[in-house]
C-alpha angles and dihedrals in degrees: 000000000000096000110075092198090054090049090050091050094047090049091053092048091052093047090052092047092047094046093050094046089052096043090049091048094240095131137053127239089280095053095254119140113257087214113020092193098053114121088211093069112111109240145179104228123216108249111243129180130347098305112081113221100195137268101269131016117214104165118268092015136069112208119208101200121205130184102184137134095231112035118207096201101179089052092048090049093054090049091049092050093050090048092049090055091048091053095043094244122137098222134047122187135173120235113201123191115234108219115255094002135117116262091253089065093056114120122250112202126198130189113238091252094049092047090050094049093048090048092050092048088057092046092234133145115242092252095049092046093049092047099046094049098033097240125179123193129224118201122186117186124308097309105100088195085078096048119098145164124235141190137155128278089249091059089045090058090057091047092050091051091051096047091048090049088050092050096043110026 
């Protein structure tokens, strides 16, 4: 890969995919899928056509992965939500690498509307949801479009397990 920034981004996407597959118990000790045909496997899709469908698919989420020095989280969230719609998924989140940290310490960001829809799907109160998945909130000014909720990739894996269990008991 000639572009070092592209290589950095691809490496982060792959690290997120691999961590989630392992954390969810979808791969064996060698990193091979236990069921290669399962729709629950976390994958990096091939980009096709003009409409971007996100960096990583973790049903029911599209993950827009970013490995940048200065994150522009509201912009990343708008991009994630567009890509989720393009892919036909209900939720889009941004996953940002934390410098010199393990992938499980990456930051997963949710728009207020996505956070609320996921919380409602799980049937949880705001407090119970925030506590169980270790969310923090960032509010910037009066424009709620710039507000977002955040937790670590490790907490996202727990949320993903719970939401999948809720959908497929």
